[in-house]
N, CA, C and O atoms as a Tinker XYZ file with bonds, in Angstrom:
   280  protein
     1  N      0.826000   -1.144000   -0.010000    73     2
     2  CA     0.001000   -0.022000   -0.006000    64     1     3
     3  C      0.911000    1.246000    0.005000    63     2     4     5
     4  O      1.945000    1.286000    0.671000    81     3
     5  N      0.481000    2.256000   -0.751000    73     3     6
     6  CA     1.227000    3.488000   -0.798000    64     5     7
     7  C      1.247000    4.092000    0.591000    63     6     8     9
     8  O      0.223000    4.057000    1.273000    81     7
     9  N      2.344000    4.635000    1.036000    73     7    10
    10  CA     2.485000    5.221000    2.394000    64     9    11
    11  C      1.533000    6.334000    2.725000    63    10    12    13
    12  O      0.976000    6.394000    3.821000    81    11
    13  N      1.350000    7.223000    1.762000    73    11    14
    14  CA     0.452000    8.361000    1.973000    64    13    15
    15  C     -1.028000    7.827000    2.006000    63    14    16    17
    16  O     -1.841000    8.383000    2.744000    81    15
    17  N     -1.374000    6.812000    1.260000    73    15    18
    18  CA    -2.683000    6.267000    1.260000    64    17    19
    19  C     -2.955000    5.597000    2.598000    63    18    20    21
    20  O     -4.051000    5.727000    3.143000    81    19
    21  N     -1.980000    4.889000    3.130000    73    19    22
    22  CA    -2.159000    4.271000    4.467000    64    21    23
    23  C     -2.319000    5.362000    5.509000    63    22    24    25
    24  O     -3.188000    5.237000    6.372000    81    23
    25  N     -1.531000    6.422000    5.476000    73    23    26
    26  CA    -1.686000    7.535000    6.484000    64    25    27
    27  C     -3.035000    8.102000    6.362000    63    26    28    29
    28  O     -3.702000    8.289000    7.379000    81    27
    29  N     -3.517000    8.408000    5.125000    73    27    30
    30  CA    -4.834000    8.969000    4.956000    64    29    31
    31  C     -5.922000    8.044000    5.441000    63    30    32    33
    32  O     -6.891000    8.481000    6.063000    81    31
    33  N     -5.767000    6.789000    5.163000    73    31    34
    34  CA    -6.800000    5.852000    5.604000    64    33    35
    35  C     -6.876000    5.746000    7.138000    63    34    36    37
    36  O     -7.934000    5.439000    7.686000    81    35
    37  N     -5.766000    5.999000    7.816000    73    35    38
    38  CA    -5.804000    6.007000    9.245000    64    37    39
    39  C     -6.143000    7.363000    9.846000    63    38    40    41
    40  O     -6.199000    7.512000   11.067000    81    39
    41  N     -6.363000    8.332000    9.001000    73    39    42
    42  CA    -6.834000    9.717000    9.473000    64    41    43
    43  C     -5.716000   10.784000    9.639000    63    42    44    45
    44  O     -5.929000   11.802000   10.297000    81    43
    45  N     -4.579000   10.554000    9.064000    73    43    46
    46  CA    -3.500000   11.440000    9.046000    64    45    47
    47  C     -3.307000   12.161000    7.697000    63    46    48    49
    48  O     -3.677000   11.618000    6.656000    81    47
    49  N     -2.763000   13.315000    7.705000    73    47    50
    50  CA    -2.576000   14.041000    6.483000    64    49    51
    51  C     -1.576000   13.420000    5.518000    63    50    52    53
    52  O     -1.742000   13.453000    4.299000    81    51
    53  N     -0.549000   12.864000    6.103000    73    51    54
    54  CA     0.471000   12.278000    5.222000    64    53    55
    55  C      1.404000   11.271000    6.053000    63    54    56    57
    56  O      1.195000   11.056000    7.247000    81    55
    57  N      2.342000   10.732000    5.411000    73    55    58
    58  CA     3.263000    9.675000    5.986000    64    57    59
    59  C      3.983000   10.276000    7.164000    63    58    60    61
    60  O      4.069000    9.646000    8.219000    81    59
    61  N      4.510000   11.493000    7.015000    73    59    62
    62  CA     5.310000   12.068000    8.123000    64    61    63
    63  C      4.503000   12.268000    9.383000    63    62    64    65
    64  O      4.976000   11.975000   10.482000    81    63
    65  N      3.279000   12.769000    9.235000    73    63    66
    66  CA     2.307000   12.903000   10.312000    64    65    67
    67  C      2.094000   11.567000   10.971000    63    66    68    69
    68  O      2.189000   11.487000   12.195000    81    67
    69  N      1.826000   10.564000   10.270000    73    67    70
    70  CA     1.556000    9.275000   10.756000    64    69    71
    71  C      2.699000    8.790000   11.613000    63    70    72    73
    72  O      2.518000    8.374000   12.757000    81    71
    73  N      3.958000    8.857000   10.993000    73    71    74
    74  CA     5.200000    8.388000   11.730000    64    73    75
    75  C      5.353000    9.218000   13.012000    63    74    76    77
    76  O      5.681000    8.670000   14.065000    81    75
    77  N      5.119000   10.535000   12.932000    73    75    78
    78  CA     5.384000   11.364000   14.191000    64    77    79
    79  C      4.375000   11.015000   15.200000    63    78    80    81
    80  O      4.687000   11.189000   16.378000    81    79
    81  N      3.144000   10.522000   14.901000    73    79    82
    82  CA     2.174000   10.181000   15.942000    64    81    83
    83  C      2.415000    8.725000   16.397000    63    82    84    85
    84  O      1.844000    8.338000   17.416000    81    83
    85  N      3.193000    7.924000   15.735000    73    83    86
    86  CA     3.271000    6.548000   16.008000    64    85    87
    87  C      4.459000    6.210000   16.972000    63    86    88    89
    88  O      5.465000    6.916000   17.025000    81    87
    89  N      4.282000    5.116000   17.710000    73    87    90
    90  CA     5.289000    4.642000   18.585000    64    89    91
    91  C      5.832000    3.267000   18.116000    63    90    92    93
    92  O      5.057000    2.329000   17.928000    81    91
    93  N      7.088000    3.163000   17.938000    73    91    94
    94  CA     7.639000    1.850000   17.464000    64    93    95
    95  C      7.493000    0.856000   18.656000    63    94    96    97
    96  O      7.796000    1.211000   19.795000    81    95
    97  N      7.044000   -0.343000   18.392000    73    95    98
    98  CA     6.835000   -1.365000   19.482000    64    97    99
    99  C      7.605000   -2.569000   19.217000    63    98   100   101
   100  O      7.829000   -2.921000   18.059000    81    99
   101  N      8.042000   -3.253000   20.277000    73    99   102
   102  CA     8.881000   -4.504000   20.134000    64   101   103
   103  C      8.085000   -5.529000   19.379000    63   102   104   105
   104  O      6.866000   -5.645000   19.510000    81   103
   105  N      8.831000   -6.276000   18.575000    73   103   106
   106  CA     8.177000   -7.344000   17.899000    64   105   107
   107  C      9.150000   -8.529000   17.783000    63   106   108   109
   108  O     10.344000   -8.311000   17.580000    81   107
   109  N      8.675000   -9.763000   17.907000    73   107   110
   110  CA     9.493000  -10.937000   17.746000    64   109   111
   111  C      9.422000  -11.480000   16.340000    63   110   112   113
   112  O     10.088000  -12.484000   16.087000    81   111
   113  N      8.676000  -10.916000   15.390000    73   111   114
   114  CA     8.539000  -11.449000   14.017000    64   113   115
   115  C      9.575000  -10.812000   13.051000    63   114   116   117
   116  O      9.606000  -11.104000   11.855000    81   115
   117  N     10.380000   -9.969000   13.605000    73   115   118
   118  CA    11.452000   -9.364000   12.654000    64   117   119
   119  C     11.033000   -8.181000   11.923000    63   118   120   121
   120  O     11.863000   -7.507000   11.314000    81   119
   121  N      9.715000   -7.866000   11.946000    73   119   122
   122  CA     9.231000   -6.668000   11.220000    64   121   123
   123  C      9.097000   -5.486000   12.142000    63   122   124   125
   124  O      9.024000   -5.652000   13.360000    81   123
   125  N      9.064000   -4.269000   11.570000    73   123   126
   126  CA     8.940000   -3.082000   12.361000    64   125   127
   127  C      7.479000   -2.779000   12.481000    63   126   128   129
   128  O      6.791000   -2.583000   11.479000    81   127
   129  N      6.980000   -2.738000   13.747000    73   127   130
   130  CA     5.645000   -2.470000   14.049000    64   129   131
   131  C      5.486000   -1.152000   14.739000    63   130   132   133
   132  O      6.414000   -0.698000   15.409000    81   131
   133  N      4.323000   -0.506000   14.603000    73   131   134
   134  CA     4.061000    0.772000   15.269000    64   133   135
   135  C      2.621000    0.683000   15.929000    63   134   136   137
   136  O      1.760000   -0.093000   15.513000    81   135
   137  N      2.453000    1.487000   16.919000    73   135   138
   138  CA     1.171000    1.644000   17.595000    64   137   139
   139  C      0.786000    3.106000   17.385000    63   138   140   141
   140  O      1.662000    3.968000   17.468000    81   139
   141  N     -0.474000    3.427000   17.117000    73   139   142
   142  CA    -0.876000    4.816000   17.080000    64   141   143
   143  C     -2.330000    4.910000   17.416000    63   142   144   145
   144  O     -3.136000    4.037000   17.094000    81   143
   145  N     -2.651000    6.030000   18.094000    73   143   146
   146  CA    -4.012000    6.355000   18.331000    64   145   147
   147  C     -4.493000    7.286000   17.180000    63   146   148   149
   148  O     -4.030000    8.409000   16.981000    81   147
   149  N     -5.465000    6.700000   16.452000    73   147   150
   150  CA    -5.951000    7.431000   15.223000    64   149   151
   151  C     -6.983000    8.413000   15.623000    63   150   152   153
   152  O     -7.643000    8.244000   16.648000    81   151
   153  N     -7.144000    9.455000   14.831000    73   151   154
   154  CA    -8.268000   10.401000   15.003000    64   153   155
   155  C     -9.586000    9.939000   14.435000    63   154   156   157
   156  O    -10.552000   10.700000   14.366000    81   155
   157  N     -9.619000    8.645000   14.015000    73   155   158
   158  CA   -10.803000    8.101000   13.479000    64   157   159
   159  C    -11.461000    7.043000   14.407000    63   158   160   161
   160  O    -10.934000    6.830000   15.499000    81   159
   161  N    -12.515000    6.405000   14.063000    73   159   162
   162  CA   -13.270000    5.456000   14.886000    64   161   163
   163  C    -12.341000    4.212000   14.992000    63   162   164   165
   164  O    -12.727000    3.309000   15.735000    81   163
   165  N    -11.240000    4.073000   14.377000    73   163   166
   166  CA   -10.418000    2.899000   14.500000    64   165   167
   167  C     -9.779000    2.775000   15.856000    63   166   168   169
   168  O     -9.328000    1.683000   16.199000    81   167
   169  N     -9.712000    3.770000   16.612000    73   167   170
   170  CA    -9.104000    3.801000   17.918000    64   169   171
   171  C     -7.569000    3.591000   17.804000    63   170   172   173
   172  O     -6.904000    4.221000   16.982000    81   171
   173  N     -7.039000    2.696000   18.643000    73   171   174
   174  CA    -5.639000    2.357000   18.561000    64   173   175
   175  C     -5.423000    1.326000   17.456000    63   174   176   177
   176  O     -6.233000    0.413000   17.296000    81   175
   177  N     -4.357000    1.462000   16.708000    73   175   178
   178  CA    -4.091000    0.620000   15.489000    64   177   179
   179  C     -2.596000    0.194000   15.613000    63   178   180   181
   180  O     -1.729000    0.983000   15.990000    81   179
   181  N     -2.367000   -0.997000   15.301000    73   179   182
   182  CA    -1.012000   -1.636000   15.088000    64   181   183
   183  C     -0.821000   -1.652000   13.598000    63   182   184   185
   184  O     -1.724000   -2.075000   12.876000    81   183
   185  N      0.304000   -1.215000   13.108000    73   183   186
   186  CA     0.609000   -1.289000   11.719000    64   185   187
   187  C      2.119000   -1.461000   11.528000    63   186   188   189
   188  O      2.953000   -1.169000   12.384000    81   187
   189  N      2.390000   -1.978000   10.285000    73   187   190
   190  CA     3.871000   -2.072000    9.945000    64   189   191
   191  C      4.117000   -1.592000    8.561000    63   190   192   193
   192  O      3.183000   -1.323000    7.806000    81   191
   193  N      5.399000   -1.478000    8.212000    73   191   194
   194  CA     5.746000   -0.905000    6.962000    64   193   195
   195  C      5.466000   -1.811000    5.726000    63   194   196   197
   196  O      5.649000   -1.402000    4.579000    81   195
   197  N      5.008000   -3.080000    6.018000    73   195   198
   198  CA     4.636000   -3.944000    4.934000    64   197   199
   199  C      3.096000   -3.845000    4.613000    63   198   200   201
   200  O      2.607000   -4.563000    3.741000    81   199
   201  N      2.428000   -3.050000    5.249000    73   199   202
   202  CA     0.998000   -2.861000    4.985000    64   201   203
   203  C      0.106000   -3.595000    5.817000    63   202   204   205
   204  O     -1.101000   -3.542000    5.578000    81   203
   205  N      0.576000   -4.319000    6.829000    73   203   206
   206  CA    -0.314000   -5.012000    7.801000    64   205   207
   207  C     -0.870000   -4.089000    8.814000    63   206   208   209
   208  O     -0.132000   -3.315000    9.424000    81   207
   209  N     -2.166000   -4.144000    9.017000    73   207   210
   210  CA    -2.872000   -3.199000    9.920000    64   209   211
   211  C     -3.832000   -3.897000   10.736000    63   210   212   213
   212  O     -4.654000   -4.646000   10.208000    81   211
   213  N     -3.792000   -3.696000   12.103000    73   211   214
   214  CA    -4.689000   -4.377000   12.964000    64   213   215
   215  C     -5.485000   -3.186000   13.755000    63   214   216   217
   216  O     -4.888000   -2.392000   14.483000    81   215
   217  N     -6.814000   -3.150000   13.548000    73   215   218
   218  CA    -7.559000   -2.022000   14.041000    64   217   219
   219  C     -8.389000   -2.302000   15.271000    63   218   220   221
   220  O     -8.579000   -3.452000   15.666000    81   219
   221  N     -8.875000   -1.244000   15.863000    73   219   222
   222  CA    -9.965000   -1.213000   16.869000    64   221   223
   223  C     -9.511000   -1.693000   18.260000    63   222   224   225
   224  O    -10.274000   -2.351000   18.968000    81   223
   225  N     -8.286000   -1.367000   18.643000    73   223   226
   226  CA    -7.961000   -1.602000   20.071000    64   225   227
   227  C     -8.447000   -0.395000   20.883000    63   226   228   229
   228  O     -8.269000    0.764000   20.507000    81   227
   229  N     -9.052000   -0.726000   21.985000    73   227   230
   230  CA    -9.691000    0.369000   22.807000    64   229   231
   231  C     -8.643000    1.133000   23.506000    63   230   232   233
   232  O     -8.888000    2.296000   23.827000    81   231
   233  N     -7.461000    0.583000   23.785000    73   231   234
   234  CA    -6.431000    1.273000   24.558000    64   233   235
   235  C     -5.055000    0.857000   23.982000    63   234   236   237
   236  O     -4.924000   -0.122000   23.247000    81   235
   237  N     -4.053000    1.654000   24.359000    73   235   238
   238  CA    -2.722000    1.446000   23.978000    64   237   239
   239  C     -2.225000    0.070000   24.520000    63   238   240   241
   240  O     -1.625000   -0.732000   23.805000    81   239
   241  N     -2.501000   -0.135000   25.763000    73   239   242
   242  CA    -2.118000   -1.317000   26.408000    64   241   243
   243  C     -2.666000   -2.615000   25.740000    63   242   244   245
   244  O     -1.978000   -3.632000   25.642000    81   243
   245  N     -3.887000   -2.523000   25.306000    73   243   246
   246  CA    -4.437000   -3.666000   24.573000    64   245   247
   247  C     -3.748000   -3.869000   23.242000    63   246   248   249
   248  O     -3.504000   -5.006000   22.839000    81   247
   249  N     -3.429000   -2.782000   22.551000    73   247   250
   250  CA    -2.721000   -2.950000   21.316000    64   249   251
   251  C     -1.353000   -3.561000   21.532000    63   250   252   253
   252  O     -0.915000   -4.428000   20.776000    81   251
   253  N     -0.682000   -3.094000   22.581000    73   251   254
   254  CA     0.671000   -3.672000   22.873000    64   253   255
   255  C      0.577000   -5.157000   23.318000    63   254   256   257
   256  O      1.436000   -5.980000   23.000000    81   255
   257  N     -0.474000   -5.446000   24.044000    73   255   258
   258  CA    -0.660000   -6.877000   24.418000    64   257   259
   259  C     -0.767000   -7.810000   23.209000    63   258   260   261
   260  O     -0.313000   -8.954000   23.249000    81   259
   261  N     -1.371000   -7.304000   22.144000    73   259   262
   262  CA    -1.579000   -8.081000   20.952000    64   261   263
   263  C     -0.210000   -8.423000   20.334000    63   262   264   265
   264  O     -0.109000   -9.376000   19.561000    81   263
   265  N      0.797000   -7.688000   20.651000    73   263   266
   266  CA     2.154000   -7.963000   20.084000    64   265   267
   267  C      2.859000   -9.071000   20.855000    63   266   268   269
   268  O      3.836000   -9.663000   20.394000    81   267
   269  N      2.316000   -9.331000   22.068000    73   267   270
   270  CA     2.967000  -10.428000   22.926000    64   269   271
   271  C      2.802000  -11.778000   22.260000    63   270   272   273
   272  O      1.745000  -12.081000   21.706000    81   271
   273  N      3.927000  -12.652000   22.317000    73   271   274
   274  CA     3.648000  -13.964000   21.825000    64   273   275
   275  C      2.687000  -14.732000   22.697000    63   274   276   277
   276  O      2.690000  -14.593000   23.920000    81   275
   277  N      1.855000  -15.554000   22.055000    73   275   278
   278  CA     0.847000  -16.284000   22.819000    64   277   279
   279  C      1.335000  -17.648000   23.305000    63   278   280
   280  O      0.588000  -18.373000   23.962000    81   279
C-alpha cells in the first residue's frame, strides 16, 4: 500500500504525520511495528511498513498486548 494512502486511511494528512504520531513497538517477528491512536473510529491501531494493519484496540495497552507472543 502506498505510504500516504495508508496514512490517509488512518486519518492522518501524510506519511510524516503518521510516523510522528506513532510509537515503535517491540516485535518478535522481525518486522517493524508501530502503535498509534488514530483520530478516526479505528481507535488504537497496530501497523507495519509492509502494509499489515490491525484495528480497533480500545487502549494502547491492549494494542501492545496483541504484540505479545501467545
